[in-house]
All heavy atoms as an XYZ file, in Angstrom:
922
protein
N     132.456    -52.893     44.362
C     132.795    -51.790     43.551
C     134.216    -51.365     43.719
O     134.931    -51.104     42.699
C     131.874    -50.602     43.875
C     132.043    -49.401     43.013
S     131.479    -49.759     41.376
C     131.670    -48.192     40.565
N     134.727    -51.436     44.934
C     136.105    -51.126     45.209
C     137.069    -52.086     44.535
O     138.094    -51.729     44.036
C     136.344    -51.109     46.720
C     135.813    -49.973     47.478
C     136.127    -50.042     48.902
C     135.499    -48.895     49.707
N     135.824    -48.954     51.155
N     136.683    -53.375     44.480
C     137.479    -54.394     43.829
C     137.579    -54.149     42.358
O     138.628    -54.273     41.762
C     136.980    -55.828     44.139
C     137.118    -56.281     45.529
C     136.642    -57.670     45.699
C     136.829    -58.099     47.150
N     136.283    -59.459     47.368
N     136.475    -53.756     41.727
C     136.446    -53.452     40.331
C     137.338    -52.296     39.931
O     138.173    -52.340     39.081
C     135.040    -53.170     39.863
C     134.864    -52.796     38.380
C     135.235    -53.980     37.488
C     133.455    -52.322     38.112
N     137.317    -51.222     40.731
C     138.143    -49.984     40.475
C     139.633    -50.400     40.717
O     140.477    -50.041     39.941
C     137.677    -48.882     41.431
C     136.283    -48.370     41.038
C     138.667    -47.777     41.365
C     135.665    -47.393     41.937
N     139.900    -51.198     41.768
C     141.284    -51.601     41.990
C     141.802    -52.426     40.901
O     142.917    -52.214     40.408
C     141.355    -52.378     43.350
C     142.705    -52.872     43.681
C     143.721    -52.047     44.092
C     143.030    -54.241     43.430
C     144.970    -52.499     44.369
C     144.268    -54.690     43.702
C     145.262    -53.784     44.148
N     140.980    -53.357     40.359
C     141.402    -54.226     39.248
C     141.655    -53.386     38.029
O     142.630    -53.657     37.274
C     140.318    -55.294     39.000
O     140.073    -55.991     40.175
C     140.741    -56.220     37.904
N     140.757    -52.420     37.705
C     140.946    -51.599     36.565
C     142.200    -50.731     36.719
O     142.995    -50.597     35.726
C     139.703    -50.729     36.343
C     139.928    -49.663     35.256
C     138.529    -51.606     35.888
N     142.429    -50.174     37.856
C     143.584    -49.357     38.063
C     144.869    -50.165     38.005
O     145.961    -49.680     37.657
C     143.490    -48.584     39.408
C     142.438    -47.504     39.493
C     142.384    -46.906     40.882
C     142.728    -46.382     38.493
N     144.813    -51.373     38.343
C     145.976    -52.249     38.235
C     146.242    -52.745     36.817
O     147.372    -52.827     36.392
C     145.809    -53.459     39.203
C     147.021    -54.392     39.278
C     148.184    -53.655     39.925
C     146.631    -55.621     40.132
N     145.153    -53.097     36.065
C     145.274    -53.642     34.777
C     145.684    -52.602     33.743
O     146.433    -52.874     32.815
C     143.991    -54.324     34.390
N     145.127    -51.424     33.756
C     145.339    -50.368     32.695
C     146.825    -50.028     32.593
O     147.369    -50.012     31.487
C     144.457    -49.187     32.939
C     144.803    -48.025     32.007
C     142.956    -49.561     32.741
N     147.545    -49.718     33.681
C     148.948    -49.383     33.495
C     149.741    -50.525     32.987
O     150.702    -50.365     32.279
C     149.390    -48.921     34.901
C     148.170    -48.557     35.622
C     147.065    -49.388     35.003
N     149.360    -51.738     33.428
C     150.129    -52.937     33.016
C     149.994    -53.129     31.517
O     150.946    -53.373     30.848
C     149.545    -54.186     33.715
O     149.640    -54.011     35.115
C     150.362    -55.396     33.348
N     148.844    -52.916     30.974
C     148.621    -53.052     29.546
C     149.253    -51.880     28.769
O     149.740    -52.037     27.671
C     147.088    -53.105     29.253
C     146.412    -54.381     29.755
C     144.894    -54.250     29.505
C     146.953    -55.634     29.173
N     149.247    -50.725     29.404
C     149.766    -49.527     28.697
C     151.286    -49.628     28.525
O     151.853    -49.268     27.538
C     149.376    -48.242     29.513
C     149.938    -47.055     28.901
C     149.285    -46.462     27.744
C     151.022    -46.361     29.442
C     149.751    -45.302     27.229
C     151.478    -45.177     28.898
C     150.891    -44.631     27.797
O     151.323    -43.564     27.225
N     151.915    -50.160     29.556
C     153.436    -50.204     29.544
C     153.957    -51.584     29.068
O     155.131    -51.844     29.189
C     154.007    -49.905     30.913
C     153.794    -48.455     31.340
C     152.956    -48.140     32.383
C     154.474    -47.463     30.619
C     152.807    -46.818     32.706
C     154.282    -46.143     31.025
C     153.462    -45.782     32.053
N     153.098    -52.408     28.546
C     153.560    -53.713     28.031
C     154.497    -53.483     26.896
O     154.419    -52.593     26.059
C     152.332    -54.520     27.593
N     155.427    -54.465     26.739
C     156.482    -54.331     25.691
C     155.806    -54.668     24.366
O     154.876    -55.411     24.229
C     157.604    -55.249     25.992
C     158.427    -54.882     27.202
C     159.581    -55.817     27.326
O     159.802    -56.787     26.638
N     160.439    -55.523     28.304
N     156.473    -54.095     23.320
C     156.083    -54.382     21.982
C     156.469    -55.841     21.584
O     157.534    -56.272     21.899
C     156.906    -53.483     20.981
C     156.082    -52.390     20.421
C     156.969    -51.588     19.439
O     157.553    -52.168     18.586
O     156.990    -50.407     19.554
N     155.567    -56.565     20.922
C     155.847    -57.877     20.547
C     155.867    -58.044     19.035
O     155.945    -59.116     18.530
C     154.820    -58.874     21.143
O     153.516    -58.521     20.724
C     154.867    -58.901     22.669
N     155.766    -56.925     18.335
C     155.810    -57.039     16.849
C     157.097    -57.474     16.296
O     158.123    -57.296     16.841
N     157.017    -58.171     15.148
C     158.239    -58.674     14.501
C     159.013    -57.560     13.831
O     160.229    -57.661     13.732
C     157.881    -59.698     13.478
C     157.373    -61.017     14.073
C     157.180    -62.044     12.996
C     156.723    -63.315     13.578
N     156.503    -64.364     12.594
N     158.405    -56.531     13.429
C     159.085    -55.513     12.645
C     159.410    -54.267     13.541
O     159.038    -53.142     13.348
C     158.183    -54.983     11.515
C     157.994    -56.072     10.495
O     158.865    -56.912     10.382
O     156.964    -56.007      9.815
N     160.156    -54.594     14.628
C     160.605    -53.486     15.499
C     161.684    -52.642     14.786
O     162.489    -53.214     14.039
C     161.225    -54.038     16.789
C     160.267    -54.618     17.716
C     161.090    -54.898     19.026
C     160.393    -55.833     19.893
N     161.177    -56.198     21.050
N     161.602    -51.364     14.976
C     162.544    -50.527     14.274
C     163.692    -50.229     15.262
O     163.553    -50.199     16.492
C     161.903    -49.145     13.946
C     160.708    -49.315     12.956
C     161.208    -49.582     11.641
C     160.050    -49.652     10.673
N     160.391    -50.026      9.334
N     164.898    -50.134     14.672
C     166.070    -49.715     15.558
C     166.571    -48.399     15.007
O     166.943    -48.330     13.870
C     167.090    -50.841     15.542
S     167.682    -51.334     13.935
N     166.540    -47.453     15.862
C     167.035    -46.100     15.502
C     168.380    -45.929     16.240
O     168.406    -45.755     17.445
C     166.042    -45.042     15.860
C     164.774    -45.161     15.106
O     164.806    -45.541     13.965
O     163.696    -44.904     15.692
N     169.461    -45.985     15.515
C     170.774    -45.902     16.096
C     171.296    -44.469     15.977
O     171.034    -43.811     14.921
C     171.706    -46.852     15.438
C     171.381    -48.321     15.532
C     172.389    -49.156     14.725
C     171.374    -48.770     16.936
N     171.991    -43.915     16.952
C     172.556    -42.614     16.824
C     173.719    -42.650     15.805
O     174.280    -43.706     15.549
C     173.096    -42.317     18.225
C     173.243    -43.673     18.880
C     172.226    -44.482     18.251
N     174.016    -41.559     15.201
C     175.122    -41.502     14.171
C     176.439    -41.936     14.747
O     177.307    -42.349     13.942
C     175.134    -40.087     13.688
C     174.254    -39.266     14.624
C     173.439    -40.209     15.383
N     176.708    -41.781     16.023
C     178.015    -42.099     16.651
C     177.979    -43.487     17.349
O     178.811    -43.701     18.189
C     178.473    -40.992     17.553
C     177.462    -40.799     18.713
O     176.380    -41.346     18.714
N     177.895    -39.990     19.661
N     177.071    -44.392     16.921
C     176.969    -45.679     17.535
C     178.184    -46.541     17.261
O     178.732    -46.587     16.157
C     175.694    -46.424     17.003
C     175.578    -47.840     17.613
C     175.138    -48.029     18.933
C     175.880    -48.957     16.876
C     174.983    -49.257     19.441
C     175.759    -50.188     17.402
C     175.333    -50.353     18.709
O     175.260    -51.601     19.259
N     178.701    -47.201     18.259
C     179.908    -48.047     18.185
C     179.430    -49.501     18.475
O     178.842    -49.752     19.501
C     180.986    -47.601     19.195
C     182.202    -48.582     19.061
C     181.399    -46.232     18.931
N     179.747    -50.377     17.534
C     179.355    -51.810     17.745
C     180.143    -52.391     18.897
O     181.312    -52.052     19.147
C     179.698    -52.602     16.450
C     178.848    -52.269     15.301
C     179.132    -53.142     14.095
O     180.254    -53.785     14.058
O     178.287    -53.208     13.242
N     179.510    -53.366     19.607
C     180.273    -54.067     20.714
C     181.380    -54.897     20.104
O     181.284    -55.435     19.014
C     179.209    -54.914     21.333
C     178.149    -55.045     20.310
C     178.218    -53.850     19.418
N     182.465    -54.982     20.865
C     183.612    -55.751     20.418
C     183.471    -57.217     20.800
O     183.174    -57.489     21.966
C     184.907    -55.161     20.992
N     183.720    -58.141     19.892
C     183.612    -59.568     20.276
C     184.868    -59.991     21.075
O     185.922    -59.288     21.063
C     183.561    -60.247     18.910
C     184.301    -59.356     18.001
C     184.007    -57.957     18.492
N     184.747    -61.139     21.729
C     185.850    -61.690     22.452
C     186.930    -62.175     21.473
O     186.642    -63.010     20.631
C     185.342    -62.797     23.352
C     186.430    -63.332     24.356
O     187.544    -62.771     24.330
O     186.180    -64.359     24.952
N     188.114    -61.742     21.590
C     189.217    -62.048     20.648
C     189.620    -63.525     20.651
O     189.875    -64.143     19.704
C     190.470    -61.217     20.906
C     190.282    -59.736     20.577
C     191.444    -58.946     20.743
C     191.185    -57.503     20.437
N     192.312    -56.642     20.620
N     189.594    -64.104     21.852
C     189.886    -65.559     22.026
C     188.853    -66.446     21.291
O     189.201    -67.377     20.623
C     190.006    -65.939     23.471
C     191.184    -65.403     24.167
C     191.246    -65.836     25.609
C     192.425    -65.228     26.362
N     192.426    -65.703     27.765
N     187.606    -66.116     21.522
C     186.531    -66.825     20.876
C     186.612    -66.695     19.359
O     186.485    -67.635     18.576
C     185.183    -66.439     21.413
C     184.083    -67.121     20.678
C     185.095    -66.787     22.921
N     186.865    -65.434     18.924
C     186.931    -65.164     17.473
C     188.055    -65.901     16.776
O     187.957    -66.415     15.715
C     187.006    -63.670     17.233
C     185.703    -62.926     17.460
C     184.563    -63.361     16.595
O     184.676    -63.337     15.347
N     183.494    -63.848     17.193
N     189.221    -65.944     17.529
C     190.337    -66.699     16.896
C     190.042    -68.181     16.826
O     190.468    -68.857     15.861
C     191.617    -66.463     17.705
O     191.500    -66.941     18.989
N     189.296    -68.703     17.758
C     188.909    -70.108     17.693
C     187.895    -70.306     16.568
O     188.013    -71.328     15.805
C     188.291    -70.533     18.969
C     187.712    -71.949     18.958
C     188.556    -73.025     19.196
C     186.385    -72.142     18.886
C     188.049    -74.325     19.206
C     185.840    -73.422     18.852
C     186.700    -74.504     18.996
N     187.002    -69.416     16.377
C     185.936    -69.530     15.389
C     186.484    -69.329     13.980
O     185.869    -69.708     12.979
C     184.791    -68.605     15.663
C     183.946    -68.919     16.935
C     182.942    -67.819     17.172
C     183.309    -70.231     16.801
N     187.572    -68.629     13.863
C     188.194    -68.416     12.522
C     188.632    -69.687     11.877
O     188.578    -69.778     10.622
C     189.392    -67.459     12.743
C     190.001    -66.940     11.446
C     191.094    -65.919     11.742
C     191.544    -65.325     10.394
N     192.542    -64.317     10.561
N     188.954    -70.690     12.645
C     189.280    -72.040     12.125
C     188.150    -72.655     11.286
O     188.425    -73.434     10.410
C     189.750    -72.916     13.245
C     190.987    -72.440     13.987
C     191.340    -73.361     15.151
C     192.454    -72.734     15.915
N     192.721    -73.498     17.188
N     186.928    -72.398     11.761
C     185.740    -73.018     11.096
C     184.896    -71.997     10.314
O     183.749    -72.319      9.973
C     184.897    -73.798     12.152
C     185.604    -74.967     12.714
C     184.428    -72.854     13.256
N     185.472    -70.822     10.012
C     184.731    -69.795      9.286
C     183.437    -69.440      9.928
O     182.398    -69.452      9.280
C     184.539    -70.201      7.821
C     185.860    -70.234      7.098
O     186.791    -69.522      7.462
O     185.928    -71.041      6.083
N     183.449    -69.090     11.206
C     182.283    -68.758     11.913
C     182.414    -67.450     12.715
O     181.827    -67.298     13.764
C     181.823    -69.894     12.797
N     183.236    -66.516     12.199
C     183.467    -65.280     12.922
C     182.286    -64.336     12.746
O     181.355    -64.580     11.938
C     184.731    -64.555     12.425
O     184.556    -64.251     11.050
C     185.955    -65.454     12.660
N     182.287    -63.160     13.390
C     181.158    -62.219     13.210
C     181.189    -61.595     11.830
O     180.138    -61.234     11.345
C     181.139    -61.205     14.355
C     182.380    -60.326     14.379
C     180.869    -61.784     15.680
C     182.221    -59.040     15.192
N     182.379    -61.535     11.212
C     182.449    -61.054      9.849
C     181.732    -62.074      8.877
O     181.106    -61.669      7.939
C     183.846    -60.767      9.417
C     184.460    -59.600     10.209
C     183.620    -58.299     10.162
O     183.096    -57.948      9.051
O     183.440    -57.674     11.205
N     181.922    -63.354      9.154
C     181.170    -64.352      8.338
C     179.690    -64.220      8.616
O     178.875    -64.414      7.637
C     181.639    -65.754      8.724
C     183.109    -65.951      8.371
O     183.566    -65.499      7.312
O     183.875    -66.588      9.178
N     179.284    -63.939      9.836
C     177.842    -63.714     10.128
C     177.313    -62.489      9.382
O     176.190    -62.545      8.868
C     177.639    -63.611     11.631
C     176.245    -63.237     12.025
C     175.180    -64.282     11.567
C     176.102    -63.011     13.567
N     178.133    -61.438      9.353
C     177.743    -60.217      8.620
C     177.437    -60.531      7.190
O     176.439    -60.071      6.618
C     178.832    -59.165      8.833
C     178.403    -57.814      8.372
C     179.560    -56.795      8.451
N     180.156    -56.748      9.788
C     179.826    -55.873     10.766
N     178.825    -55.044     10.507
N     180.517    -55.890     11.926
N     178.269    -61.300      6.566
C     178.071    -61.665      5.119
C     176.858    -62.534      4.983
O     176.053    -62.362      4.047
C     179.312    -62.493      4.619
C     180.541    -61.689      4.476
C     181.731    -62.534      4.102
C     183.073    -61.816      4.194
N     184.178    -62.661      3.926
N     176.659    -63.479      5.907
C     175.432    -64.342      5.900
C     174.217    -63.567      6.004
O     173.216    -63.782      5.254
C     175.641    -65.369      7.011
C     174.488    -66.346      7.056
N     174.488    -67.485      6.343
C     173.376    -66.380      7.899
C     173.365    -68.170      6.721
N     172.674    -67.444      7.616
N     174.134    -62.581      6.934
C     172.994    -61.814      7.146
C     172.693    -60.894      5.925
O     171.556    -60.704      5.565
C     173.095    -61.012      8.434
C     171.937    -60.000      8.622
C     173.137    -61.872      9.683
N     173.762    -60.359      5.391
C     173.594    -59.459      4.245
C     172.976    -60.245      3.040
O     172.072    -59.727      2.341
C     174.896    -58.881      3.828
N     173.371    -61.455      2.844
C     172.791    -62.304      1.802
C     171.345    -62.679      2.055
O     170.469    -62.578      1.235
C     173.629    -63.545      1.535
C     175.021    -63.067      0.921
C     172.980    -64.525      0.639
C     176.087    -64.235      0.871
N     171.083    -63.016      3.334
C     169.768    -63.405      3.735
C     168.765    -62.289      3.588
O     167.569    -62.465      3.211
C     169.687    -63.898      5.220
C     169.996    -65.350      5.436
O     170.202    -66.038      4.418
O     170.067    -65.765      6.610
N     169.152    -61.083      3.854
C     168.265    -59.910      3.899
C     168.452    -59.033      2.653
O     167.887    -57.947      2.609
C     168.472    -59.096      5.122
C     168.074    -59.881      6.357
O     166.865    -60.087      6.570
N     169.065    -60.336      7.159
N     169.166    -59.502      1.652
C     169.370    -58.803      0.390
C     169.748    -57.324      0.642
O     169.128    -56.393      0.249
C     168.099    -58.845     -0.435
C     168.316    -58.414     -1.864
O     169.429    -58.710     -2.321
O     167.392    -57.848     -2.439
N     170.883    -57.142      1.318
C     171.418    -55.832      1.541
C     172.901    -55.871      1.498
O     173.530    -56.936      1.287
C     170.926    -55.307      2.929
S     171.554    -56.207      4.325
N     173.554    -54.691      1.721
C     175.023    -54.610      1.724
C     175.485    -54.985      3.110
O     174.795    -54.864      4.093
C     175.428    -53.166      1.414
C     175.009    -52.711      0.024
C     175.821    -53.398     -1.073
O     176.979    -53.698     -0.846
O     175.212    -53.715     -2.096
N     176.757    -55.395      3.194
C     177.375    -55.736      4.517
C     177.430    -54.532      5.437
O     177.405    -54.697      6.638
C     178.771    -56.340      4.299
C     178.752    -57.674      3.673
C     180.172    -58.262      3.513
O     181.048    -57.917      4.395
O     180.378    -59.053      2.583
N     177.611    -53.359      4.859
C     177.665    -52.136      5.723
C     176.357    -51.829      6.377
O     176.307    -51.037      7.356
C     178.171    -50.964      4.911
C     177.251    -50.607      3.790
C     177.734    -49.437      2.992
C     176.745    -49.170      1.877
N     176.581    -47.899      1.412
N     175.225    -52.418      5.906
C     173.894    -52.185      6.477
C     173.633    -53.007      7.704
O     172.666    -52.895      8.353
C     172.756    -52.413      5.441
C     172.879    -51.459      4.245
O     173.415    -50.295      4.483
O     172.406    -51.781      3.169
N     174.547    -54.000      7.978
C     174.391    -54.893      9.080
C     175.163    -54.359     10.271
O     176.360    -54.247     10.213
C     174.820    -56.320      8.755
C     174.704    -57.242      9.941
C     174.086    -56.893      7.544
N     174.453    -54.031     11.367
C     175.068    -53.455     12.544
C     174.758    -54.412     13.754
O     173.613    -54.729     13.987
C     174.491    -52.062     12.819
C     175.179    -51.430     14.053
C     174.746    -51.149     11.612
N     175.803    -54.694     14.504
C     175.623    -55.546     15.693
C     175.208    -54.648     16.825
O     175.803    -53.653     17.154
C     176.947    -56.259     16.050
C     177.280    -57.376     15.119
C     178.041    -57.186     13.990
C     176.773    -58.649     15.347
C     178.360    -58.204     13.109
C     177.092    -59.692     14.502
C     177.840    -59.497     13.363
N     174.134    -55.095     17.551
C     173.645    -54.407     18.726
C     174.167    -55.116     20.008
O     174.517    -54.449     20.962
C     172.150    -54.349     18.717
C     171.461    -53.676     17.538
C     169.955    -53.810     17.631
C     171.894    -52.227     17.454
N     174.167    -56.462     19.944
C     174.605    -57.207     21.142
C     175.222    -58.561     20.624
O     174.723    -59.147     19.730
C     173.426    -57.488     22.009
C     173.827    -58.036     23.390
C     172.625    -58.306     24.180
N     171.972    -59.458     23.539
C     171.183    -60.369     24.265
N     171.054    -60.179     25.527
N     170.686    -61.398     23.624
N     176.355    -58.909     21.267
C     177.005    -60.157     20.927
C     177.179    -60.926     22.221
O     177.747    -60.438     23.152
C     178.374    -59.847     20.309
C     178.288    -59.069     19.001
C     179.181    -61.163     20.059
C     179.563    -58.582     18.398
N     176.658    -62.103     22.224
C     176.844    -63.025     23.342
C     177.234    -64.370     22.808
O     176.414    -65.115     22.225
C     175.475    -63.143     24.106
O     175.610    -64.104     25.146
N     178.495    -64.690     22.920
C     178.979    -65.931     22.320
C     180.033    -66.696     23.149
O     180.647    -66.059     24.050
C     179.551    -65.701     20.968
C     180.798    -64.807     20.935
C     181.309    -64.488     19.504
O     180.688    -65.013     18.556
O     182.296    -63.773     19.424
N     180.047    -67.968     22.926
C     180.987    -68.858     23.454
C     181.596    -69.651     22.300
O     181.250    -69.460     21.148
C     180.373    -69.730     24.504
C     179.766    -69.045     25.688
C     178.957    -69.950     26.553
O     178.686    -71.088     26.205
N     178.477    -69.438     27.660
N     182.432    -70.626     22.578
C     183.047    -71.380     21.466
C     181.959    -72.263     20.822
O     182.049    -72.419     19.569
C     184.143    -72.266     22.005
C     185.397    -71.456     22.342
C     186.509    -72.387     22.830
C     187.750    -71.501     23.163
N     188.833    -72.334     23.623
N     181.043    -72.765     21.504
C     180.033    -73.710     20.956
C     178.761    -73.046     20.403
O     178.065    -73.606     19.620
N     178.443    -71.862     20.933
C     177.246    -71.258     20.490
C     177.281    -69.772     20.678
O     178.174    -69.204     21.293
C     176.004    -71.809     21.298
C     176.145    -71.623     22.777
O     176.898    -70.775     23.256
N     175.441    -72.408     23.585
N     176.295    -69.067     20.098
C     176.195    -67.609     20.263
C     174.862    -67.029     19.927
O     174.095    -67.675     19.186
N     174.547    -65.869     20.485
C     173.344    -65.149     20.207
C     173.752    -63.742     19.791
O     174.596    -63.116     20.372
C     172.437    -65.080     21.448
C     171.855    -66.409     21.936
C     171.167    -66.241     23.238
C     170.873    -66.924     20.876
N     173.094    -63.238     18.737
C     173.494    -61.976     18.182
C     172.189    -61.172     17.885
O     171.279    -61.646     17.248
C     174.242    -62.202     16.856
C     175.384    -63.117     17.004
C     175.204    -64.496     16.817
C     176.627    -62.700     17.389
C     176.262    -65.375     16.899
C     177.676    -63.557     17.522
C     177.521    -64.909     17.314
O     178.568    -65.727     17.474
N     172.146    -59.936     18.364
C     171.068    -58.990     18.027
C     171.689    -58.046     16.999
O     172.741    -57.448     17.233
C     170.651    -58.155     19.237
C     169.848    -58.976     20.219
O     169.273    -59.984     19.796
O     169.744    -58.601     21.433
N     170.971    -57.875     15.865
C     171.445    -57.105     14.758
C     170.398    -56.085     14.358
O     169.208    -56.252     14.574
C     171.724    -57.980     13.525
C     172.638    -59.188     13.801
C     172.435    -60.218     12.749
C     174.070    -58.764     13.835
N     170.876    -54.996     13.719
C     170.066    -54.038     13.124
C     170.351    -54.128     11.646
O     171.447    -53.821     11.228
C     170.363    -52.648     13.680
S     169.262    -51.375     12.999
N     169.383    -54.528     10.831
C     169.485    -54.684      9.432
C     168.372    -53.865      8.718
O     167.217    -54.123      8.956
C     169.409    -56.112      9.017
C     169.554    -56.285      7.445
C     170.410    -57.006      9.727
N     168.729    -52.889      7.975
C     167.792    -52.048      7.261
C     166.797    -51.477      8.229
O     165.587    -51.474      8.013
C     167.052    -52.795      6.211
C     167.851    -53.258      5.025
C     166.944    -53.867      3.968
C     167.639    -54.620      2.965
N     166.738    -55.269      1.980
N     167.223    -50.993      9.383
C     166.415    -50.402     10.444
C     165.480    -51.355     11.105
O     164.444    -50.958     11.658
C     165.686    -49.164      9.904
O     166.613    -48.187      9.490
N     165.724    -52.663     11.025
C     164.842    -53.680     11.700
C     165.750    -54.504     12.613
O     166.917    -54.806     12.297
C     164.199    -54.608     10.710
C     163.088    -53.974      9.908
C     162.244    -54.958      9.128
C     163.008    -55.493      7.951
N     162.200    -56.371      7.089
N     165.190    -54.784     13.792
C     165.886    -55.675     14.771
C     165.728    -57.134     14.299
O     164.594    -57.605     14.020
C     165.329    -55.565     16.116
C     165.819    -54.310     16.864
O     166.686    -53.694     16.357
N     165.235    -54.059     17.970
N     166.830    -57.861     14.157
C     166.797    -59.253     13.826
C     167.718    -60.014     14.768
O     168.849    -59.473     15.084
C     167.242    -59.510     12.349
C     166.325    -58.740     11.420
C     167.343    -60.955     12.038
C     166.681    -58.851      9.966
N     167.313    -61.185     15.208
C     168.165    -62.026     16.078
C     168.641    -63.245     15.337
O     167.853    -63.929     14.696
C     167.401    -62.405     17.339
C     167.029    -61.192     18.185
C     166.355    -61.640     19.447
C     166.043    -60.415     20.275
N     165.774    -60.753     21.606
N     169.902    -63.553     15.481
C     170.519    -64.720     14.903
C     171.167    -65.563     16.036
O     171.495    -65.029     17.089
C     171.570    -64.369     13.854
C     171.019    -64.206     12.489
C     170.345    -63.020     12.138
C     171.138    -65.199     11.565
C     169.860    -62.845     10.905
C     170.607    -64.976     10.287
C     169.987    -63.862      9.948
O     169.505    -63.677      8.659
N     171.340    -66.832     15.761
C     172.068    -67.691     16.786
C     173.018    -68.549     15.980
O     172.909    -68.787     14.781
C     171.073    -68.592     17.521
C     170.285    -69.593     16.710
C     169.339    -70.343     17.564
C     168.445    -71.267     16.741
N     167.424    -71.965     17.491
N     174.004    -69.010     16.724
C     174.995    -69.901     16.143
C     175.087    -71.131     16.933
O     175.157    -71.123     18.180
C     176.391    -69.187     16.136
C     177.560    -70.068     15.624
C     178.891    -69.382     15.600
N     179.224    -68.785     16.923
C     179.750    -69.457     17.914
N     180.036    -70.741     17.812
N     180.046    -68.843     19.019
N     175.019    -72.245     16.257
C     175.195    -73.567     16.892
C     176.433    -74.225     16.218
O     176.325    -74.583     15.061
C     173.983    -74.455     16.720
C     172.698    -73.858     17.428
S     171.283    -74.795     17.075
C     171.664    -76.399     17.726
N     177.514    -74.314     16.949
C     178.769    -74.829     16.323
C     179.288    -73.817     15.341
O     179.674    -72.689     15.749
N     179.226    -74.127     14.067
C     179.677    -73.198     13.048
C     178.573    -72.799     12.096
O     178.793    -72.271     11.022
C     180.865    -73.780     12.247
O     180.429    -74.946     11.583
N     177.314    -73.068     12.482
C     176.192    -72.838     11.631
C     175.375    -71.645     12.231
O     175.000    -71.602     13.388
C     175.251    -74.045     11.571
C     174.051    -73.765     10.717
C     176.071    -75.227     11.055
N     175.098    -70.637     11.357
C     174.269    -69.541     11.723
C     172.838    -69.681     11.270
O     172.651    -70.250     10.139
C     174.853    -68.202     11.064
C     176.155    -67.765     11.722
C     177.310    -67.844     10.984
C     176.166    -67.269     12.979
C     178.477    -67.426     11.550
C     177.328    -66.835     13.564
C     178.504    -66.973     12.808
O     179.715    -66.529     13.358
N     171.843    -69.235     12.029
C     170.481    -69.284     11.612
C     169.736    -68.259     12.343
O     170.196    -67.698     13.360
C     169.894    -70.664     11.822
C     169.789    -71.023     13.322
S     169.522    -72.753     13.584
C     171.154    -73.312     13.475
N     168.506    -67.913     11.886
C     167.695    -66.919     12.610
C     167.302    -67.527     13.942
O     167.193    -68.800     14.063
C     166.455    -66.534     11.794
C     166.808    -65.728     10.617
C     165.586    -65.264      9.884
C     165.950    -64.354      8.724
N     164.877    -63.864      7.951
N     167.113    -66.754     14.947
C     166.870    -67.245     16.302
C     165.568    -68.020     16.402
O     165.457    -68.890     17.247
C     166.859    -66.048     17.289
N     164.593    -67.762     15.588
C     163.313    -68.480     15.672
C     163.281    -69.742     14.849
O     162.268    -70.414     14.859
C     162.180    -67.567     15.276
C     162.296    -67.016     13.886
O     163.270    -67.274     13.206
N     161.338    -66.259     13.424
N     164.341    -70.138     14.171
C     164.354    -71.315     13.369
C     164.863    -72.500     14.229
O     165.659    -72.356     15.093
C     165.350    -71.150     12.213
C     164.855    -70.205     11.123
C     165.809    -70.049      9.984
O     166.888    -70.711      9.976
O     165.478    -69.263      9.096
N     164.280    -73.677     13.882
C     164.645    -74.897     14.530
C     165.303    -75.796     13.504
O     164.590    -76.283     12.598
C     163.403    -75.578     15.172
C     163.754    -76.830     15.901
O     164.949    -77.239     15.982
N     162.747    -77.514     16.523
N     166.578    -76.083     13.550
C     167.258    -76.919     12.543
C     166.813    -78.370     12.592
O     167.004    -79.112     11.662
C     168.754    -76.773     12.905
C     168.735    -76.503     14.350
C     167.489    -75.688     14.592
N     166.181    -78.814     13.638
C     165.794    -80.196     13.803
C     164.322    -80.444     13.389
O     163.862    -81.588     13.407
C     165.998    -80.686     15.233
C     167.417    -80.471     15.684
C     167.731    -79.530     16.656
C     168.476    -81.206     15.117
C     169.018    -79.340     17.000
C     169.777    -81.021     15.471
C     170.061    -80.085     16.476
N     163.617    -79.377     13.068
C     162.223    -79.515     12.644
C     162.214    -79.847     11.154
O     162.289    -78.889     10.306
C     161.469    -78.259     12.960
C     160.011    -78.469     12.703
O     159.485    -79.553     12.618
O     159.310    -77.371     12.599
N     162.067    -81.038     10.756
C     162.104    -81.431      9.337
C     160.657    -81.633      8.775
O     160.522    -81.762      7.575
C     162.840    -82.760      9.088
O     162.313    -83.788      9.930
C     164.304    -82.518      9.477
N     159.645    -81.733      9.637
C     158.308    -81.949      9.110
C     157.616    -80.572      8.877
O     157.145    -79.942      9.808
C     157.493    -82.703     10.202
N     157.570    -80.195      7.648
C     156.946    -78.941      7.294
C     155.882    -79.094      6.235
O     155.936    -79.868      5.327
C     157.967    -77.913      6.791
C     158.806    -77.393      7.890
C     159.648    -76.216      7.431
C     160.453    -75.729      8.568
N     161.170    -74.546      8.269
């Protein structure tokens, strides 16, 4: 009986505080939110191949059928060869990645051709 109570007391808080795994997470930004600044050296390198964050902003706006001003960067993690971006688009969290100069949603696999 003690083991059952211990197991229940251990499992219930774990399940209660589990993170959300839904695809349609909402992002509520404060009115004075400031986007993170990208690395200037990396951006100047990426400008040569049209892969700056402003190019990503245009790409995301077209993908999600919205205005460029509706795309807000939450997190930018990039190097010259790749990058990961967390965005808030129309109050939804969306993740994009960059491989070389190509942007795609983070859950897409460019090498998966069998569909």
